[in-house]
C-alpha positions in Angstrom: 23.0 -24.9 -57.8 23.5 -25.0 -54.0 23.2 -21.7 -52.3 26.2 -20.8 -50.1 25.4 -20.2 -46.5 25.9 -16.8 -44.9 28.5 -16.7 -42.2 27.0 -17.3 -38.7 29.1 -14.4 -37.5 27.0 -12.0 -39.6 23.7 -13.7 -38.7 24.2 -13.8 -35.0 25.1 -10.1 -34.6 28.5 -10.7 -33.1 29.8 -7.6 -34.8 27.4 -5.5 -32.8 28.4 -7.2 -29.6 32.1 -6.7 -30.3 31.4 -3.1 -31.1 29.6 -2.6 -27.7 32.4 -4.4 -25.8 35.0 -2.2 -27.5 33.1 0.9 -26.6 32.9 -0.2 -23.0 36.7 -0.6 -23.1 37.3 3.1 -23.7 36.4 4.1 -20.1 38.5 1.3 -18.8 41.6 3.1 -20.1 41.1 5.7 -17.3 41.0 3.0 -14.5 44.6 3.6 -13.4 44.0 7.3 -13.1 40.9 6.8 -10.9 42.7 4.2 -8.8 45.6 6.6 -8.1 43.3 9.5 -7.4 41.5 7.5 -4.7 44.8 7.0 -2.9 45.6 10.7 -2.6 44.2 13.0 0.0 44.7 16.8 -0.2 42.0 18.0 2.2 44.4 18.5 5.1 47.7 18.7 3.3 49.0 16.0 1.0 48.6 12.5 2.2 48.6 9.0 0.7 46.3 6.3 1.8 45.4 2.8 0.6 42.7 3.1 -2.0 39.4 2.0 -0.5 38.0 -0.7 -2.8 34.4 0.4 -2.5 35.2 4.0 -3.4 37.3 2.9 -6.4 34.6 0.6 -7.7 31.9 3.3 -7.2 33.8 5.9 -9.1 34.8 3.5 -11.8 31.3 2.2 -12.3 30.0 5.8 -12.6 32.8 6.4 -15.2 31.6 3.3 -17.1 28.0 4.5 -16.8 29.0 7.9 -18.3 30.6 6.1 -21.2 27.4 4.0 -21.8 25.2 7.2 -21.7 27.6 8.9 -24.2 27.3 5.9 -26.5 23.5 6.0 -26.4 23.5 9.7 -27.0 25.8 9.2 -30.0 23.4 6.7 -31.5 20.6 9.2 -31.0 22.7 12.0 -32.5 23.5 9.8 -35.5 19.9 9.0 -36.0 19.0 12.7 -36.0 21.7 13.5 -38.6 20.6 10.7 -40.9 17.1 12.1 -41.1 18.4 14.8 -43.4 22.1 14.8 -43.9 22.0 18.2 -45.8 20.2 19.9 -43.0 22.7 22.0 -41.0 20.2 22.6 -38.2 19.8 18.9 -37.4 23.6 18.5 -37.4 23.9 21.4 -35.0 21.2 20.1 -32.8 22.9 16.7 -32.6 26.2 18.4 -31.5 24.3 20.4 -28.9 22.7 17.2 -27.6 26.2 15.6 -27.1 27.6 18.7 -25.4 24.5 19.0 -23.1 25.0 15.3 -22.2 28.5 16.0 -21.1 27.5 19.0 -19.0 24.6 17.1 -17.4 26.9 14.1 -16.6 29.6 16.3 -15.0 27.0 18.2 -13.0 25.3 15.0 -11.8 28.7 13.6 -10.6 29.5 16.9 -8.9 26.1 16.9 -7.0 26.6 13.4 -5.8 30.2 13.5 -4.7 31.4 17.1 -4.5 34.4 17.6 -2.2 37.7 19.4 -2.1 39.7 16.2 -2.1 41.7 14.6 -4.9 39.4 11.6 -5.7 36.6 14.0 -6.8 38.6 16.1 -9.1 40.6 13.2 -10.6 37.5 11.1 -11.2 35.7 14.2 -12.7 38.6 14.6 -15.1 38.5 10.9 -16.0 34.8 11.0 -16.6 35.2 14.0 -19.0 38.0 12.2 -20.8 36.1 9.0 -21.1 33.0 10.9 -22.5 35.1 12.5 -25.2 36.8 9.2 -26.1 33.4 7.5 -26.5 32.0 10.5 -28.4 34.8 10.5 -30.9 35.2 6.7 -31.5 31.8 5.1 -30.9 30.8 5.9 -34.5 33.7 3.9 -36.0 33.7 0.3 -37.0 34.1 -2.4 -34.4 37.7 -3.0 -35.4 38.6 0.7 -35.2 37.2 1.6 -31.7 40.1 0.2 -29.8 43.5 0.5 -31.3 47.1 -0.5 -30.3 47.9 2.9 -29.0 45.1 2.8 -26.4 46.3 -0.5 -25.0 49.8 0.8 -24.8 48.5 4.0 -23.1 46.8 1.8 -20.5 50.1 0.0 -19.9 52.0 3.3 -19.6 49.4 4.7 -17.2 49.6 1.5 -15.1 53.4 1.7 -14.9 53.2 5.3 -13.8 50.6 4.4 -11.2 52.7 1.5 -9.9 55.8 3.7 -9.6 53.7 6.4 -7.8 52.4 3.8 -5.3 55.9 2.6 -4.7 57.2 6.1 -4.2 54.3 6.9 -1.7 54.8 3.5 0.0 51.2 2.7 -0.2 49.7 -0.8 -0.3 47.5 -1.5 -3.3 46.0 -4.4 -5.3 47.9 -5.0 -8.5 45.1 -7.3 -9.7 42.9 -4.2 -10.2 45.3 -3.0 -12.9 45.8 -6.5 -14.3 42.1 -7.0 -14.9 41.8 -3.8 -16.8 44.7 -4.7 -19.0 43.2 -8.2 -19.5 39.9 -6.8 -20.6 41.4 -4.3 -23.1 43.9 -6.8 -24.5 41.2 -9.5 -24.9 38.6 -7.2 -26.7 41.4 -5.7 -28.8 42.5 -9.2 -29.9 38.9 -10.3 -30.8 38.0 -7.2 -32.7 41.3 -7.2 -34.7 41.0 -10.9 -35.4 37.6 -10.5 -37.0 38.2 -7.1 -38.7 41.4 -8.5 -40.3 39.2 -11.1 -41.9 36.9 -8.4 -43.2 39.8 -6.4 -44.5 41.2 -9.4 -46.4 37.8 -10.1 -48.0 37.4 -6.5 -49.1 41.0 -6.4 -50.4 40.3 -9.4 -52.6 37.0 -7.9 -53.7 34.9 -10.7 -52.3 31.5 -10.4 -50.8 31.1 -11.3 -47.2 28.6 -14.0 -48.2 31.4 -15.9 -50.0 33.3 -16.4 -46.7 32.7 -19.9 -45.3 31.3 -19.7 -41.8 33.8 -22.2 -40.5 36.6 -19.8 -41.1 35.2 -17.2 -38.8 34.2 -19.8 -36.3 37.6 -21.4 -36.0 39.4 -18.1 -35.9 37.0 -16.7 -33.3 37.2 -19.9 -31.2 41.0 -20.0 -31.4 41.2 -16.4 -30.2 38.9 -17.2 -27.3 41.0 -20.2 -26.3 44.1 -18.1 -26.2 42.3 -15.5 -24.0 40.9 -18.3 -21.8 44.4 -19.7 -21.3 45.7 -16.3 -20.3 42.7 -16.0 -17.9 43.5 -19.3 -16.3 47.1 -18.1 -15.8 45.8 -14.9 -14.1 43.5 -17.0 -11.8 46.4 -19.3 -10.9 48.9 -16.5 -10.6 49.9 -17.5 -7.0 50.4 -21.1 -7.8 52.4 -20.3 -11.0 54.5 -17.8 -9.1 55.1 -20.3 -6.4 56.1 -22.9 -9.0 58.6 -20.4 -10.5 60.0 -19.7 -7.0 60.3 -23.5 -6.2 62.1 -24.1 -9.5 64.6 -21.3 -8.8 65.1 -22.6 -5.3 65.7 -26.1 -6.6 68.2 -24.9 -9.1 70.0 -22.9 -6.4 70.2 -25.9 -4.1 71.4 -28.1 -7.0 74.2 -25.6 -7.8 75.2 -25.5 -4.1 75.3 -29.3 -4.0 77.5 -29.5 -7.1 79.9 -26.9 -5.7 80.2 -28.7 -2.4 80.9 -32.0 -4.2 83.6 -30.4 -6.3 85.2 -28.8 -3.2 85.3 -32.2 -1.5 87.2 -33.7 -4.5 90.1 -31.2 -4.0 93.1 -32.1 -1.8 92.5 -31.1 1.7 89.1 -30.1 0.6 87.7 -29.5 4.1 86.1 -26.2 3.3 84.8 -23.7 5.7 81.6 -23.5 3.9 78.6 -23.4 6.2 75.3 -24.3 4.8 72.7 -21.7 5.5 69.2 -23.0 6.4 66.7 -22.7 3.7 63.6 -20.9 4.9 60.3 -22.3 3.8 57.9 -20.2 1.9 55.4 -19.1 4.6 53.8 -16.5 2.3 50.7 -16.8 0.2 52.2 -19.1 -2.4 53.5 -16.2 -4.3 50.3 -14.1 -4.1 50.3 -10.4 -4.8 50.4 -9.3 -1.1 51.0 -5.7 0.0 53.3 -3.2 -1.6 55.9 -3.8 1.1 56.0 -7.6 0.7 58.1 -9.5 -1.7 56.2 -11.5 -4.4 57.5 -14.1 -6.9 54.8 -12.9 -9.2 56.2 -9.4 -9.1 59.8 -10.4 -9.1 59.7 -13.1 -11.8 56.8 -12.1 -14.1 55.7 -8.5 -13.7 59.1 -6.8 -13.6 60.3 -8.7 -16.7 57.0 -7.9 -18.4 57.3 -4.2 -17.6 60.9 -4.2 -18.8 59.9 -6.0 -22.0 57.0 -3.5 -22.6 59.5 -0.6 -22.1 62.0 -2.1 -24.5 59.2 -2.7 -27.0 58.0 0.9 -26.7 61.5 2.3 -27.1 62.1 0.1 -30.2 58.7 0.8 -31.8 58.9 4.5 -31.4 62.6 4.9 -31.7 62.5 7.2 -34.7 60.0 9.6 -33.0 62.0 9.5 -29.8 65.3 10.2 -31.6 63.7 13.1 -33.6 62.3 14.6 -30.4 65.7 14.3 -28.7 67.5 15.8 -31.7 65.0 18.6 -31.9 65.4 19.3 -28.1 69.2 19.3 -28.3 69.2 21.6 -31.4 66.7 23.9 -29.7 68.9 24.1 -26.6 71.9 24.6 -28.7 70.3 27.5 -30.7 69.1 29.1 -27.5 72.5 29.0 -25.9 74.2 30.2 -29.1 71.7 33.0 -29.4 72.2 34.1 -25.9 76.0 34.0 -26.1 76.7 35.1 -29.6 73.7 37.1 -30.7 74.4 39.8 -33.2 72.9 43.1 -31.9 70.5 45.1 -34.0 72.0 48.0 -35.9 70.2 51.3 -36.5 71.4 53.7 -39.2 70.1 56.7 -41.2 68.4 56.3 -44.5 70.0 57.4 -47.8 68.1 60.7 -47.7 69.3 61.5 -44.2 65.7 61.6 -42.9 64.3 59.0 -40.6 65.9 55.8 -39.3 65.5 52.2 -40.2 66.9 49.2 -38.6 67.9 45.8 -39.9 68.5 42.6 -38.0 71.5 40.6 -39.0 70.9 36.9 -38.9 73.8 34.6 -39.6 72.9 31.2 -41.0 75.2 28.3 -41.8 74.4 27.1 -45.3 75.9 23.7 -44.6 73.8 23.2 -41.5 70.6 24.3 -43.3 71.2 21.9 -46.3 72.0 19.0 -44.0 68.9 19.6 -42.0 66.7 19.8 -45.1 68.3 16.7 -46.5 67.6 14.7 -43.3 64.1 16.0 -42.8 63.2 15.2 -46.5 64.5 11.7 -46.6 64.1 8.6 -44.4 65.4 5.3 -45.7 62.6 3.3 -44.2 60.0 5.5 -45.9 61.9 5.4 -49.1 61.9 1.6 -49.1 58.2 1.6 -48.3 57.6 3.8 -51.3 59.7 1.6 -53.4 57.6 -1.4 -52.5 54.5 0.6 -53.4 56.2 1.5 -56.7 56.7 -2.2 -57.6 53.1 -2.9 -57.1 51.9 -0.1 -59.4 50.6 -1.0 -62.9 53.0 -0.5 -65.8 52.3 3.0 -67.1 53.8 6.4 -67.4 52.8 7.3 -63.8 54.8 4.4 -62.5 57.9 5.4 -64.5 57.7 9.0 -63.2 57.3 7.7 -59.7 60.4 5.6 -60.0 62.4 8.5 -61.4 61.2 10.6 -58.5 62.4 7.9 -56.0 65.8 7.8 -57.7 66.1 11.6 -57.4 65.3 11.5 -53.7 67.9 8.8 -53.2 70.5 11.0 -55.1 69.7 14.0 -52.8 70.2 11.7 -49.8 73.6 10.7 -51.1 74.5 14.4 -51.2 74.4 14.7 -55.0 73.6 18.5 -55.5 70.3 18.0 -57.4 68.2 21.1 -57.5 64.4 21.3 -58.4 65.4 23.5 -61.4 67.7 20.9 -62.9 66.8 19.4 -66.2 67.1 15.6 -66.7 70.3 16.1 -68.6 71.8 18.2 -65.8 70.8 15.5 -63.3 72.6 13.0 -65.5 75.8 15.0 -65.4 75.7 15.3 -61.6 74.9 11.6 -61.1 77.8 10.2 -63.1 80.0 9.9 -60.1 77.7 7.7 -58.1 75.6 5.8 -60.7 76.6 3.7 -63.7 76.5 6.2 -66.5 75.1 3.9 -69.1 72.2 2.8 -67.0 71.3 6.3 -65.9 71.7 7.7 -69.4 69.2 5.1 -70.6 66.8 6.0 -67.7 67.1 9.6 -68.6 66.4 9.0 -72.3 63.3 6.9 -71.5 62.1 9.6 -69.0 62.4 12.4 -71.6 60.6 10.3 -74.2 57.7 9.3 -71.8 57.4 12.7 -70.2 57.8 15.0 -73.2 57.6 12.8 -76.3 53.8 12.0 -76.0 54.1 8.3 -77.0 50.9 6.6 -78.1 51.4 3.7 -75.7 53.6 3.1 -72.7 56.9 1.3 -73.6 57.0 -1.5 -71.1 60.7 -2.3 -71.9 61.6 1.1 -70.3 61.0 -0.2 -66.8 63.7 -2.9 -66.7 66.7 -0.5 -66.5 64.9 1.8 -64.1 64.0 -1.1 -61.8 67.6 -2.4 -62.0 68.9 1.0 -60.9 66.4 1.2 -58.0 67.4 -2.3 -56.9 71.1 -1.2 -56.8 70.1 1.9 -54.8 68.1 -0.3 -52.4 71.0 -2.7 -51.8 73.6 0.1 -51.7 75.6 -1.5 -54.5 76.6 1.8 -56.1 79.5 4.0 -55.7 79.4 6.3 -52.7 
């Protein structure tokens, strides 16, 4: 029998390489912060200057070096812990080693570059943050070091920095921020591509040796090709931007020509239209230029990209944003209501006439409290997600009880006054107005039998009516 070959990806150690590259990406997240710090001067009052490229690179490389040192110390600390995992002293020594490394690194940077200006303090804060990030995440798998939130955080920091430069009217190189984003996005794509393959193999309970090497190779090469195409676009940014600008100018000239032709077809169509001379593009073929210069790259690519990222962030985190806004509005409302309509504390004598006691009268709206609890306890998206998990469960009593619980949650969301103390028969009486009585009565009978009847085996036929009821709830095809 022919022995299957092990995947070259495992043999060649690409996982270790991807892990190292992902760890190096953690300090890159702080690049926009360092770049902005190097543009601010507070030694003689607040002032904004163009970030010196040499200073930015020096501080950034020292930040990267701090991340590398932290990663090496993390490996040493893990090795110390593994010598005796039950020894608390070794674990404490490893933690002390990591803390000492942070202190030494911060002190070394302070001795080399101490000043009372912004670049020193901002870079010092970035180095501390990078060290902590590497400390916390370098021990994870190569697919878990960099995550989506970190790439988004870099984009948000870059947008803030760009807005800050625009407000200070300082020239800067946008390519510096673009290269950081390109590195993070590229490494994130590679690690997620390969870790997804690992996840699918583990989910199907296959050994990694069963994976044909060609699968990893093709997937890895395809991801590299996509990253390479993006890299070519970054290198040819001025030419691509110039091409976009030329296309737009050509479309504009075509529209002007068509309009002039139509005007000539009209009676007495001698129009007073005067053709304005078209100025040639004497710039750098759409290069980045200074902050005060116009750029097709910025006008036609970066601004739409930033708008798209903003829309994507708002859409992805819309629930969290809405909950935060609602909480903020309710907090403001309660503060104002408390300040304007607060009930004063009352003091009165006790029943025996000796001593005083005071009680604070708090007025609560039962309707508002119930509505708040109902909204906080139920989210339709989470309910549907739990419903999908229910459908994937094996047929047993636990699945039936989980389905019954989902149905009760849905009834509460539909304002059916179901209480935790209600018996299944009481729930049946309350749910008659909104659910088909025959179906829910059958669900209740099966639930009582499974929960309290102690059957020898699980009756599989009980799931059909419960699943039909849950499907109606999911589709909203019930009364109410």
